[in-house]
C-alpha positions, 0 to 999 in steps of 0.5 A: 185476219183468217176469220176475216178472209173466211167471212168474205164472199169471193167470186170467180166467173167461169168463162170459156177463156178462163177454162182454157187458161185453167187447162193450160195451168193444170198442164203446166203444174203437171210438168213442173212437178215432173221437172222438180222430181226428175231434174232439168235434163229430161224436161228441157233441151238445155246442156253444157253449151246452152245452160241458159235457155227459154226459161231464162230468156222468156220467164226471167229476162222478158218477165222482169222487163214486162213487169216494169210497168209498175215502177215506170208508172209510179215514176211518172205519177209520183215523181214527174207528177203526171196526175192524169195517169193515176187511173192506171196506177193500181192495174200497173202495180198488180200486173207488176207484182204478178209478173215478179212472183212468176219470175221467182217461180221461173228462177226456181225452175231454172236452178238445177238443184232447186232445193238449194234455192235458199243458199243465196240468202245466207251465202252472199256473192258480193262481187257478183252481178247475178247476186245483185239481180237476185237481191234486188228482185227479191227486195222489190217483190217484197216491196210490191207485196207490201204495196198491195197491202193498201188494196188488200186491206180495203176489203180484208183486215181493214184495221190495218189499212191506215198503216199501209196508207202511211207507209205507201210513200216510202214504199213507192220511193223504194219501189222506183229505185230498186228496179232501175238497178236490176233492170240494168244489171240483167244487161250488165251480165252480158258485158263479160260476153264480148266476143261471145254475144253477136256484135249487133247485141253486145255493147259496152252500154248494153245495161243502158239498153236493158234499162231503157227498154224496160222503161218504155215497155212499161207504158206499152204493157199498161196499154195492153193490160188496160185494153184487156181489162176493158174487154173483160170488165168493161172498165175503160180508161180514157183514150187521152190517158193511154195516148199520154202513156204511149207518147211518153214511152215513144220518146224514150223509145226514140232515144233508145233507137238513136243511141242504139244506132250511134253505138253501132256506128261508134263501134264500127259494127253497123256493117253487120246489118248487111251481112245477110245472115240469120242474126242480121235478119232477126236484129232488123226484124226486132227493130222494125217490129218493136221500135220503128212501127210503134214509133210511127203509130205513136207520133202519127194520128193513129195514136188517137185511135184506141185500137192502134194504141193497143197495136202499139202496146202489143208490138212494143211488147213483142219487140221486147220479147224478141230482143231478150230472146235474141240476146239470150239465144240467137246472139249466142248461137254462133259462139256455142257452135250448136243450135238450141230449140226449147223442148215443148215442155219448156214452152208449155211450162212458160205458157202455164205461168202466163196463164196462171198470172192471167187467172190471178189478175182476173180473180184479184180484179173481180174481188178487189178495187184495182180498176176502180172503187166500184164492184166489177162484173165480168162483161163476157 
């Protein structure tokens, strides 16, 4: 296998955008090394009141949800049999795999004594929701690596290709089941925060909101990934395929909004929307930016335009990020009694993980048949 890899000719076109991504990645590598040597206290603004900060909110909570395009797309194609979506399957799978690998890095960085990362593998917390999240994310990442084997062996280790093709149906089934557990469990972590998490975000069904949002953000992420791939590689997915994805995500998003409003009314918390405080303003902004405007785009003639489909994807992703940051930070601020703002080093490290993920995506797409069977040349 190693000889096979060494014999291959690999390409990675250097462009101004890629140089910027490389610079951000290098800055992140330096800060990551500094964090691993010195600990959390010097590099982050986390403390006893704020043990979960920007890394958990963005790298983990957002990262896991945004990487949901893989399981959501697989469910639509292989369970609901929407075959017209197959052109986006490999791109969604790759984006999801990279996302989960970066989530693993984010979790490692957020563990105070990072050198003890191996302990959950041998010391099982059977009654812990967080352990279930750890176990499912680990298992799903392994499944996705095996799924990528089908693409990898089309160029390297071709003699194993038939093996990976044979096990793909089983991997797809497992890969659809596992994420539904940890996507919901990430929300279930906050069930114990009744009275601590602000009422606009806390709910006895917060796990359902996390699961639904991870599903509808999947199509949105695929639309964004497809739009960027079109610009980078000149590989265009038909507008009708993207519109189909957006409409499916839109129906789930509409159900999410209806359930969210009914939940607030049933719990008698709808009045918090008019309190005029920072929490109410940010909650309304989250719903308007990430739900209402995308729904207008989705169910109007705007959905016939590729540019507006891209806007739908961007706004839906921003809304999801907004929601997770609100849950982890904004919604906990009043109970914590102190203000948390991430250190610049926390932000740079998170941006570097995104940059690393983008570079890996570009390299894989340039050297493997992810976007199509043809060899892809960099368009810019």
